[in-house]
C-alpha positions in Angstrom: -158.2 -6.6 -35.2 -157.1 -3.4 -33.6 -155.8 -5.3 -30.5 -153.7 -7.6 -32.8 -152.2 -4.6 -34.5 -151.4 -3.0 -31.2 -149.8 -6.2 -29.9 -147.7 -6.5 -33.1 -146.6 -2.9 -32.7 -145.5 -3.5 -29.1 -143.6 -6.7 -30.2 -141.9 -4.8 -33.0 -140.9 -2.0 -30.6 -139.6 -4.4 -28.0 -137.6 -6.3 -30.6 -135.9 -3.1 -31.8 -135.0 -2.2 -28.3 -133.2 -5.5 -28.0 -131.1 -5.0 -31.1 -127.9 -3.0 -31.9 -128.8 -0.5 -34.5 -127.2 -0.6 -37.9 -126.4 3.1 -37.5 -124.3 2.4 -34.4 -122.4 -0.3 -36.1 -121.6 2.0 -39.1 -120.6 4.9 -36.7 -118.3 2.5 -34.9 -116.6 1.5 -38.1 -116.2 5.1 -39.2 -114.9 6.2 -35.8 -112.2 3.4 -35.9 -111.0 4.5 -39.4 -111.0 8.2 -38.5 -108.9 7.5 -35.4 -106.3 5.4 -37.3 -105.7 8.1 -39.9 -102.8 10.4 -39.5 -103.7 14.0 -38.5 -102.8 16.4 -41.3 -104.1 19.9 -40.5 -104.3 20.7 -44.2 -106.3 17.7 -45.2 -110.0 17.5 -45.5 -110.9 13.9 -44.7 -114.3 12.2 -45.3 -115.0 8.7 -43.8 -118.2 7.0 -44.9 -119.3 3.5 -44.1 -121.4 1.6 -46.6 -125.0 1.1 -45.6 -125.7 -2.3 -44.1 -128.5 -4.5 -45.3 -131.6 -3.4 -43.5 -132.8 -7.0 -43.3 -129.9 -7.9 -41.0 -130.4 -7.8 -37.2 -127.9 -7.9 -34.4 -128.6 -8.6 -30.8 -128.2 -5.8 -28.3 -124.6 -5.7 -27.1 -124.1 -5.3 -23.4 -120.5 -4.1 -23.8 -119.0 -1.4 -26.1 -118.6 -2.6 -29.7 -115.1 -3.5 -30.8 -113.6 -2.5 -34.2 -110.4 -3.6 -36.0 -109.0 -3.8 -39.5 -105.9 -5.9 -39.2 -105.4 -6.3 -43.0 -105.8 -2.6 -43.9 -102.9 -0.9 -45.7 -101.7 2.6 -44.9 -103.2 5.1 -47.3 -105.9 2.7 -48.5 -109.1 4.4 -49.8 -111.3 1.4 -48.9 -111.0 -0.2 -45.5 -113.0 -3.3 -44.3 -113.6 -3.0 -40.6 -114.6 -5.9 -38.4 -117.1 -4.7 -35.9 -117.9 -7.2 -33.1 -119.8 -7.6 -29.9 -117.7 -9.2 -27.1 -120.6 -9.9 -24.8 -122.3 -13.2 -23.8 -124.1 -13.4 -27.1 -121.2 -12.5 -29.5 -121.6 -11.5 -33.1 -119.5 -9.8 -35.8 -120.0 -8.0 -39.1 -117.6 -6.7 -41.7 -118.3 -3.0 -42.7 -116.7 -1.5 -45.9 -115.6 2.1 -45.2 -114.6 4.6 -47.9 -112.0 7.2 -47.2 -111.7 10.4 -49.2 -108.7 12.7 -48.5 -108.6 16.1 -50.2 -105.9 18.8 -50.0 -106.0 22.5 -50.8 -104.3 23.1 -54.2 -103.6 26.4 -55.9 -105.0 26.5 -59.4 -105.1 29.0 -62.3 -108.4 30.9 -62.6 -107.7 31.7 -66.3 -105.4 30.4 -69.0 -101.9 31.7 -68.4 -99.1 31.8 -71.0 -95.5 30.9 -70.5 -93.4 33.7 -68.8 -96.5 35.1 -67.1 -95.6 36.7 -63.7 -98.2 35.4 -61.3 -100.2 37.5 -58.9 -103.1 36.7 -56.5 -105.8 37.7 -59.0 -104.9 34.7 -61.3 -105.2 32.1 -58.6 -107.7 30.4 -56.3 -107.6 27.4 -53.9 -109.7 24.3 -54.4 -109.7 21.1 -52.5 -108.6 18.2 -54.7 -108.8 14.5 -54.2 -105.3 13.3 -53.2 -105.5 10.6 -56.0 -105.7 13.3 -58.6 -102.7 15.4 -57.4 -99.6 15.0 -59.5 -96.2 16.5 -58.6 -95.4 19.1 -55.9 -98.3 21.5 -55.6 -98.9 24.7 -53.6 -101.5 25.3 -50.9 -101.4 29.1 -50.5 -101.5 31.7 -53.3 -99.0 33.9 -51.5 -96.3 31.2 -52.1 -96.6 32.0 -55.9 -97.0 35.8 -55.9 -94.3 37.1 -58.2 -93.2 33.7 -59.5 -93.0 33.2 -63.3 -94.5 30.3 -65.3 -92.2 28.2 -67.5 -95.0 26.8 -69.6 -98.7 27.5 -70.5 -101.1 26.7 -67.8 -104.8 26.1 -68.6 -107.7 27.5 -66.5 -108.5 25.1 -63.7 -105.1 23.4 -63.8 -103.0 23.1 -60.6 -99.7 25.0 -60.7 -96.9 22.7 -59.8 -93.4 23.5 -58.6 -92.0 22.1 -61.8 -93.8 24.7 -63.9 -92.5 27.8 -62.1 -89.3 29.5 -61.4 -88.9 31.7 -58.3 -85.6 32.7 -59.7 -85.4 32.7 -63.5 -82.4 32.9 -65.8 -81.4 36.6 -66.3 -83.3 37.8 -63.3 -81.7 40.2 -60.8 -81.4 38.4 -57.4 -80.5 39.1 -53.8 -77.6 36.8 -52.8 -77.6 36.0 -49.1 -74.4 34.5 -47.7 -74.8 32.8 -44.3 -72.3 31.4 -41.9 -72.4 30.7 -38.2 -71.7 34.3 -37.1 -73.1 36.7 -39.7 -75.3 37.1 -42.8 -74.2 39.2 -45.8 -76.6 40.4 -48.6 -75.5 41.5 -52.0 -76.9 41.8 -55.5 -76.4 39.4 -58.5 -77.8 38.0 -61.7 -79.2 34.5 -62.1 -77.4 32.5 -64.8 -79.9 29.6 -64.5 -83.4 29.3 -63.1 -85.0 27.2 -60.4 -87.8 26.8 -57.9 -87.6 26.7 -54.1 -84.6 24.7 -52.8 -83.1 24.1 -56.2 -79.5 24.8 -57.1 -78.8 27.7 -59.5 -75.7 29.5 -60.7 -75.5 33.3 -60.0 -73.0 36.0 -60.7 -72.1 38.6 -58.0 -72.7 42.0 -59.5 -69.9 43.5 -57.6 -67.1 40.9 -57.7 -68.3 39.3 -61.0 -67.7 36.0 -59.3 -70.0 33.1 -60.2 -71.2 30.8 -57.4 -73.7 28.0 -56.8 -76.6 29.0 -54.6 -80.0 27.6 -53.5 -83.3 29.4 -54.2 -84.7 30.5 -50.9 -87.5 32.8 -52.0 -88.8 34.8 -55.0 -85.8 36.7 -56.3 -83.5 35.5 -53.6 -80.8 32.8 -53.3 -78.7 31.6 -50.5 -75.0 30.6 -50.3 -74.0 28.6 -47.3 -70.4 28.9 -46.2 
């Protein structure tokens, strides 16, 4: 009886040595998807292949496994990868792979009312699934330090560019006038509000002249000549 069990054990071990492991197949599928994704230094990407049926067996492949997903779409969260053996005893299997992409997002740590001037103590950074992100968000708290909220923001809510003004109506501003040869700075007052890159009207405090400018930083606008 013991001899039979010993022989069965040897047979099982030999059979396993002549097979391609399911773990290797899954790793091949994951590696393929990881390599095809764009490299965004801010993103936190998780690639996870579905577990294959443990009852399935694949002959040992004498050549490196091949992987491809010709029908996958850019940005897809589920990718079906075809893993195949190109050797003398070919086989193939389709492996579903789930992709999770998260980005750092600045959120409010407490409920903030409209017109609140933001500082670092009110903010924290959390990684949020890209599917849940709406609108233009911020990744670093220092981008918002000194900005003002337009509307109430609940605790845990992401702060979007649409809900802040880096320059608000009535605020004193620094007006920077740039041309090819020099840069001039003067003071003014904002006649409208906006966020980064948006157009606002400002009045020069010295000349009283009104001009269109673009928000370039908190309390600063730029006029291009």
